[in-house]
C-alpha positions as a printed NumPy array, in Angstrom:
array([[ 13.987,   2.185,   2.189],
       [ 14.536,   4.801,  -0.717],
       [ 18.189,   5.844,  -0.253],
       [ 20.987,   3.809,   0.691],
       [ 24.263,   5.258,   1.367],
       [ 27.599,   2.957,   1.586],
       [ 30.292,   4.452,   3.769],
       [ 33.652,   5.308,   2.231],
       [ 36.098,   2.381,   3.092],
       [ 33.637,  -0.201,   1.952],
       [ 35.114,  -2.244,  -0.746],
       [ 32.419,  -5.031,  -1.774],
       [ 28.699,  -4.86 ,  -2.183],
       [ 27.836,  -8.346,  -1.663],
       [ 25.508, -10.831,  -3.854],
       [ 21.88 ,  -9.617,  -3.464],
       [ 22.875,  -6.796,  -1.338],
       [ 19.947,  -4.635,  -2.085],
       [ 17.318,  -7.152,  -3.411],
       [ 14.02 ,  -6.886,  -2.007],
       [ 14.412,  -3.16 ,  -1.735],
       [ 11.498,  -2.379,  -4.038],
       [ 11.17 ,   1.542,  -3.493],
       [ 14.884,   1.817,  -3.651],
       [ 15.487,   5.049,  -5.958],
       [ 19.145,   6.199,  -4.915],
       [ 22.133,   4.526,  -3.953],
       [ 25.476,   6.666,  -2.995],
       [ 28.652,   4.289,  -3.459],
       [ 31.772,   5.44 ,  -2.257],
       [ 35.113,   5.7  ,  -4.207],
       [ 36.831,   3.081,  -2.26 ],
       [ 34.395,   0.2  ,  -3.785],
       [ 36.574,  -2.543,  -5.503],
       [ 33.733,  -5.176,  -6.221],
       [ 30.071,  -5.191,  -7.064],
       [ 29.017,  -8.733,  -6.801],
       [ 26.576, -10.298,  -8.91 ],
       [ 22.524,  -9.633,  -8.698],
       [ 23.356,  -6.692,  -6.459],
       [ 19.85 ,  -5.017,  -7.272],
       [ 17.721,  -8.108,  -8.025],
       [ 14.303,  -8.41 ,  -6.018],
       [ 13.006, -11.676,  -7.103],
       [ 14.543, -15.115,  -7.183],
       [ 15.024, -14.969, -10.947],
       [ 15.914, -11.213, -11.223],
       [ 13.632, -10.405, -13.717],
       [ 12.039,  -7.66 , -11.92 ],
       [ 13.235,  -4.064, -13.226],
       [ 13.338,  -0.955, -11.452],
       [ 14.846,   2.624, -12.216],
       [ 17.371,   3.962,  -9.73 ],
       [ 20.099,   6.433,  -9.533],
       [ 23.64 ,   5.384,  -8.422],
       [ 25.812,   8.034,  -7.37 ],
       [ 29.481,   6.951,  -7.815],
       [ 32.186,   9.213,  -5.904],
       [ 34.939,   8.219,  -8.486],
       [ 35.286,   9.146, -12.166],
       [ 33.525,   6.858, -14.953],
       [ 37.041,   5.381, -15.725],
       [ 37.179,   4.349, -12.105],
       [ 33.869,   2.785, -12.412],
       [ 34.85 ,   0.907, -15.1  ],
       [ 38.07 ,  -0.599, -13.919],
       [ 35.736,  -1.579, -10.735],
       [ 33.336,  -3.491, -12.918],
       [ 36.331,  -5.319, -14.612],
       [ 37.568,  -6.48 , -11.269],
       [ 33.952,  -7.26 , -10.346],
       [ 33.882,  -9.928, -13.408],
       [ 36.53 , -12.182, -11.579],
       [ 33.719, -12.677,  -8.728],
       [ 31.136, -13.859, -11.244],
       [ 31.203, -17.35 , -11.599],
       [ 27.423, -17.621, -12.833],
       [ 27.275, -15.24 , -15.579],
       [ 25.283, -13.078, -13.699],
       [ 25.607,  -9.41 , -13.726],
       [ 25.77 ,  -6.641, -11.021],
       [ 22.978,  -5.095, -12.547],
       [ 20.395,  -7.563, -12.793],
       [ 16.865,  -6.221, -12.156],
       [ 17.527,  -2.687, -13.104],
       [ 15.384,  -0.937, -15.794],
       [ 15.682,   1.317, -18.244],
       [ 16.705,   5.284, -17.228],
       [ 18.932,   4.027, -14.613],
       [ 21.84 ,   5.919, -14.182],
       [ 25.393,   5.5  , -12.795],
       [ 26.36 ,   9.295, -11.938],
       [ 30.64 ,   9.86 , -11.501],
       [ 32.267,  12.867, -10.845],
       [ 33.01 ,  13.341, -14.645],
       [ 30.019,  11.954, -16.331],
       [ 27.342,   9.514, -16.237],
       [ 26.149,   5.97 , -17.532],
       [ 22.486,   5.708, -18.265],
       [ 20.67 ,   2.207, -19.171],
       [ 19.274,   2.351, -22.461],
       [ 18.114,  -1.388, -22.391],
       [ 17.239,  -3.314, -19.206],
       [ 16.464,  -6.396, -18.537],
       [ 14.383,  -8.042, -21.479],
       [ 14.43 , -11.726, -20.38 ],
       [ 16.377, -12.164, -23.376],
       [ 18.848, -10.029, -24.158],
       [ 21.832,  -8.103, -22.11 ],
       [ 22.048,  -4.856, -20.692],
       [ 23.01 ,  -1.443, -22.911],
       [ 25.041,   1.251, -20.874],
       [ 25.316,   4.657, -22.684],
       [ 28.385,   6.555, -21.801],
       [ 27.682,  10.432, -21.154],
       [ 31.14 ,  12.157, -20.202],
       [ 30.918,  15.697, -19.005]])
């Protein structure tokens, strides 16, 4: 699987939803999304493997941030939705994009740069 499109009306992406999709390069997410659960993109048990993908989100950058804030309440293990993603991964919104400039290193966290239009 290289591309996944989640239908409009979907509100939750479940834990490990895209785990094991080693060839995944593009994910299209609807504006209706309210929650992304932990380890969505991990593809091994520890979530240490990294992959660069493009996530197209139908909403704005502010809507993306609000949705992620809602997602934090789901995360009881301090695992993040983006575990497993690598440098250069982008979340493209209708008014700009976020780019991961430091992916999983085994020690640190993740740094997302904001690029508004």
